[in-house]
Every structure is written in structure tokens, then in C-alpha cells.
N, C-alpha and C positions, 0 to 999 in steps of 0.2 A: 662596212663593219660587218654588215651580213656575210659578204663573202669570205672576210676573215674568220669568221665563225666556221661556216661550211668547211673551209680548208683544214681547220683544226680539227672538226670532226670526220673529216673524212680520214685522216690518219688510223683511225679506231674501227669505223663502221665497213662492213662487208661491201665490197664495190663489186657487182657481177660484170662477168665478160664472158663471150659467147664464141666457142671454136668450131668449126665445121669440120664435120666428119671426111675421113681422106676421100671415100666414094663421092663422085661428081653426081652419079644418079641417087644419092639418099637424100632427102631433106631432113635428115635429123640433126640435131645440134645438139654437142654436149655442153652444157653451161659449167663454168668453174668460178670458184669466187676467190679473190686473192685478198690477203688480209696485210696491208701495209704497216707495218709497225716502228716505233720509234726508231729502232735500231737498223732498220733498212733491210729486213728481211722479210721475203714475199713466201705466201705458203697457200695451197689451195685446199677447198673445205668444199664438201658437196652443197648443192644449193640450199639455200633458206629459203622460207615462205616469201610469196610475193610483199606482203605488205612491210617487208623489212626495208627495201626501199625508199618507202615513204616514211619511215619511222621520224627522219631527221625533220621533214618539213612539218612534220604532225608536233615535235617535240618544240618547234618554233613558234609554231600557231597557237600553242596552249601557253607557252609563255608571254608572248605578246597580250594575248586575250587576258591573261591572270594580273597581268599587271596593267591592263586598262580598267579594271573595275575596283570600286572603292566603295567599303560600309560605312555609314554614319549610325552611331548607337543611339538609343531613345537618350534624351536629355544633352544631347551634342548639337554641335553645328559645326559643318566644313565651311572655310573659307578659301577659296580655289587661288592659287595664285599660278600666272599665266606667264609664261617666259617673254609673251609679245606684248600683251596688253597690261600687264601687273597683277596688283590685287584687284579681284571681282568685287564689283559692290555689292553685289545678292548672295546671301549665305545660302548656304545649302541645306535642307533638313534631313531627317532622318531617313534611312533607307539605303539601299545598293543603286549606286551610280557609275555612268561612265566618264573617263578621263580620257584626255591623249597622252600616252607615255613621254615621258621625258619633257614635252612642253608643257604641263601643268600637273602641280604638287598641290592636294589639298591639306590644308592644316586645321586639324580637331581641335574644338574648344567646345568646353564644359559651361553651360549654359544654367545649370541647376545652381541653388543656394548653398554657400560654404561658409563653415563656421572660422572664425580667425579672433584667438585671443589677442588684444594687445595691453599693454604694462607699462606704467609711467610712474616714474617718482617726482611729486613735483610739489610746490609748495601753495598753503590755503591763504587766503585772505588775511589769516592773523601771523602768518610767516610759520605755520607747524608745517612740516614735512609729512608726506603723507603717499603709501604704497596704495593705487589704487589697477586695478585689474579690469578690463573690457571686452566682452563677448561680443562679435559682431558677424551677423548673416546677411552675406551679399550675393549679388552677382551681375553680370554684365546686361547691358539693354541691347536687345535682338536687333532692334530695328538698327543701330549704328555698328554692330559686330565687327564689319569689317573697317571701318574708322579706329576700334578700338586695336584690332590685330595689329594695323599699320602703324600706330603709335606708341602702344606699349607693349605688343606680343601676346602670345598665349598666358604668360604669368602676369596679368596683369594688374592681380589683387595683392601679389607680391612687391610691386614697384610702389602702390599708391596708398594702400591701407596703414602700414606702419607708419609711414610721414604721416600723414593730415590724422591719423588717429591720435598720436602724441601731441600734434599741434591741438588738437581740439579738446582733450582732456585738460591740458595745461592751461588753457583758455577760460574753460568754464570751472574748473577747480579753483581757480586764483578768485572768483567773483563770490568765493563761498568761506564761512569761516570753519573751523576744524568741527565745532560742535554742529553745525548745521549740516555737514555731510552725513553725519548718523542720523539725526532728526528729520531732515527733508530728503532722503535717500531718493525718493521719487520724483522730486522734482528737478534733482540734479540728473537724473538717468535722463527724465524728457529733454533737459537742455544738451545734454551730451549728444542724444537723438538726432536733435535739430539741427545743430549745427555739421554733424559729422554727415548726414542727408544731404548739403547745401554743399558742403564741400567736395561730397564724393559724385554730385550731380554733375561738376566740372570736367570729370574725367568717364563720364558714360557709364557710372557705375552707380545700378539700387542698392539700396540699403532696405533690409527688410525689417531686422529688429537688432535693438541696443541693450544689455543689460550689464551692469554692473556684478560682477561676480567675487571679486575681492576687494578689501577697505582695511587698512591697518595703518597705525600711525606709528610713531616715534615712541621711544623708550622712554622719554621724559615727559609726553605728554599722557602718554598711557597710565605713569605714576601719578600724575597730575589730577588726571581723572579719578582713579581708584582714590587719592585723598579727600578729594573734593565727593565723591559718595559716602566714605566715611564720615567725613564732617556733617552732611546731610543727616545721613543716620542718627548720628550722636545728637543733632540739635533735634529731631522727631524724637528721640527718647529724653531728652529733659524737658522739651514740651508735654510729652506725658507724665512728667514728674510733676510739672507745676501744675497741670489741671488736676491729678491726683491730689496734690495736698489742697488746691483749691478746694477739692469736695468734699476733702478730709476736716477742710475747715468749717465751712457750710454746715456739715454733718454736726461739729461740735457745737456750733451756733445752735442750730436747732434743738440739739439733745440740752444744752443751758438753758434754753428759753422753755424748753418743757419741763426741766427740774424745777425752774423758778417758780411756773406755774403750779406745778404740783406742791411745793413749799406753800405758797402765798394760798391755796386750795386747805393744805392742811390747818393751815393758821388762822385761815376764817371760821374753820370745822371747830377748833379746839375753843376758840374763843367765841363761839356762838353756843358749843354744848361743853365746854367745861372737858375736865379730862379723862371724860369717859372714852373717848376716841382713842386717848393714849393708851391707856388701860387694855383695850381691845389689842391693840397691836400687839402690846407687850405678851399676851395671852397666846395670841396666834403665833408670834415668834417662840414662847417657849414652847409650843406645841409643837414645831415644826422641829427644833433641836430635839427635843426629847424623841421624837420619832426618829431622827436620824441616829442618835446613840444608842436608843433599843436594838437597831440591828447589828451590832458591834459584839462579838464574844466577849470582850473584857469586861464590860460593864454592865453590871447586872442591877445596879439601883444609883439613885442619884441622890447626894448628900444635901442635907438641910441647909439652907441659908442663913445667914447672920441675924435674919429676922426669927429664929425661932421654929420655922418651918420642918416637919419632919422628915425622913428618909423615904425618898419614893420608890418603891420597887418594884421593877420593870418587869415584863414578860420576858420569860426567856425561850430562846431560839430551839426550836426540836431538831436536834442533830443526829 
């Protein structure tokens, strides 16, 4: 393979040749360089610098050296595949490392946490359809990284998480009623995380966090929930009306009892003191009426009653 490469390069690289001078006593040599092109035409050129004869060897050496080095970035590991030994068990950490070209091939794997959203449409315990979305943070187990590469490849999360995520969601949601998914959301999320961690551990995948990001129900269930909320609000309003009526009834009873007690006291006072109390109340009432009418501009006197009382002149307002 190297010989073939050298032959191809030699067609375009100058090959020096030395020709002696005609004089046998002279030790002077006249170098000339011939170029061999693909068209078979040979030309001569003055002598190039001496390092040009080593350019091919330097180019090949640099190419081999470059292909022998590889770099593993932070948060990554390299799984080495050897053409003789197969996949090596020990992962290679960050940094620049050496490999044997063609015999060894490094496969870079990301070991940082990666988010993934899993959506599923499933049924609840009371046969209501629910659309639920789950956000999962996962990463591979570094201790068995070579086994993960051997069994699943570098896209292990694409192969495993969607299937086991849907399976766990359907199994957990089926244990709860639709209303419980709203009122017990924290317990539902904890149950999903526990089951998903167990299933992912079978594939050497570590689950760091699980969160329910979206939860929606069907149209019929949403309408039923809205109707239930309206009925509850109406019941609360009627309960308030009943409480108000009850309070008003109690207030009327108290007021009636007060009026009855007042009437009894007045009756007792009249019976014990005669009609003097009634006359006093009448005079007070007449005084209040006269005071109110005296403030009117259209009334200047009060006509006398049928009992022969005279007219009463009221004080005129100063206008």
C-alpha cells in the first residue's frame, strides 16, 4: 500500500539526477531535475533545495502521526474497538490518546445527563382517556459503558427510553382515577419515577429526575368537570341563601319578641299610671310633626282640630 502511494507521488514530485561533466579531471557535477508528468513529457529544471527530497517521507509520517492520535472531550468517554480483540472493556477518559491506525477505532459516547420528553395517550382507572407528557433526565452507567455500547450502541437512549417510558406510564396511570391525577399529582410522579428507574436499570441506564410536564383529558371529561364545578358553585350559592334566610328569620323573631316586650311594658305602665303616658307620647309626636312641617315653605300655620283648638302660627323661615 505504501509502495503504491510512493509510485503515485513520484509522478508529480521532482526526482533529482546527477550528470558528470565532460572533463574527466573535474569533479564538478551538474544536477538536473526531471519532472515526469502523466502525459509522458520529461523536462529539466534547476536544482531545488535539498529538503524537497524528504517532503514525501515527512508528509507520510505526519499523516500517520495525525491518524494515530484522538481526543476525548469533557463529559465523554471513548470505547475502543480493536480488530483483533474486539470491544475493550475499559472506557477511556478525557484527554488526547494514542491508537493504532486501522487496527483500533475509538467510539465516543456522551455520559452527561440528557433530557427526553415521552408522551403517551392512555386510560385511567375510571376509563377516561388522558394525554400525559413526561420529562426524563438520564445518563449511562459509566462502569458498564462497554457493555452498553456492545448491546445498544451509542444511541442507547433512543432505543430504550421511548418503549419503557410508555409502558411505565400506561401501567401507573391505570391505577388512578382521572380526578386523582389532578389532586395527587406528586404521588403519581413519584410512582412513575420509581417504576421507570427499575426498568431502566435493567439496561444499565441511570434515571436522575422524572417530571410530569403536561396533563390533559378528553373533551367529554373536561365538560363534565366544568359542569361539576358549576353545580358546586350553585350549591354554595343556595347554601348562602338558606343561611341568609335563616339569619333573617332569627332577626325577625328577636325583633318581634322585642316589640312584644315593649308593648307589655307600655301596657303595664298604662295600667299602673293611667292615661298620662299616652298623653305624653301624643304631645311628643305632635311636637315632632310640628317641627317637621315648620321647615316647609308652603305651610305657615296649622289649622285647628275638631275639638275647637285655634290655629297655630308657625315661625317663618328666613329666606
